[in-house]
C-alpha positions in Angstrom: 2.7 39.0 -3.2 3.5 41.3 -5.9 5.3 39.5 -8.5 5.4 42.5 -10.9 7.4 44.6 -9.0 11.0 44.9 -9.4 13.6 44.2 -7.1 15.7 46.9 -5.4 19.4 46.6 -4.4 20.3 43.9 -6.8 23.3 42.8 -8.8 24.3 40.9 -11.1 27.4 38.3 -10.5 29.4 37.1 -13.5 31.3 34.0 -12.8 34.5 33.1 -14.5 34.2 31.2 -17.9 35.7 27.7 -16.4 33.5 27.7 -13.4 31.4 24.9 -15.4 34.3 22.2 -14.1 33.0 22.9 -10.6 29.8 22.7 -11.9 30.6 19.3 -13.8 32.4 18.2 -10.5 29.0 18.4 -8.4 26.9 17.4 -10.6 28.8 14.1 -10.7 29.4 13.8 -7.4 25.3 14.3 -6.5 24.6 11.6 -9.4 27.2 9.2 -8.1 26.2 9.8 -4.3 22.2 8.9 -5.4 23.2 5.8 -7.4 25.6 4.5 -4.0 22.6 5.1 -1.5 20.3 3.3 -4.4 22.8 0.4 -4.5 23.0 0.6 -0.5 19.2 0.7 0.1 18.5 -2.1 -2.3 21.6 -4.5 -0.8 20.4 -3.7 2.8 16.9 -3.6 2.7 15.8 -5.5 -0.8 14.6 -4.1 -3.9 10.7 -3.6 -3.1 11.6 -2.1 0.2 13.8 0.5 -1.6 11.4 0.7 -4.3 9.0 1.7 -1.3 11.4 4.2 0.2 12.2 6.1 -2.4 8.4 6.6 -3.6 7.7 7.7 0.1 10.7 9.7 -0.4 9.7 11.3 -3.9 6.0 12.2 -2.4 7.3 13.5 0.7 9.0 16.0 -2.1 5.7 16.7 -4.3 4.1 17.7 -1.1 6.8 19.8 0.2 6.6 21.7 -3.5 3.1 21.8 -3.3 2.8 23.6 0.1 5.3 25.6 -0.8 3.7 26.9 -3.9 0.3 28.0 -2.4 1.5 29.1 1.0 1.1 32.8 0.7 3.3 35.5 2.9 2.3 36.4 6.2 3.0 39.8 7.5 4.0 41.2 10.9 0.1 42.3 11.4 -2.0 40.0 10.2 
C-alpha cells in the first residue's frame, strides 16, 4: 500500500458552523445509551458478570483493531 500517494478525485466539504449542535446531541445520546446499557447489564447479570461482558467486548475490539492494522491489501492478480 502506497501511503504517500495523493488521493485523486477528492473534495473538501465545508459544514455549517452550527453543525456542532448535531454532533453534541449525537455524542450525548451515545454516552447516555452506553450508560443505560451498563446499568441494564449490572442489574440483569450482576456486577462481576457485567464486568466480564465488557472485558470480552473490549478485547474483541482490540483484536479487531490489531488484525485490521496488520492486514495487507489484496489485488485481483494475487
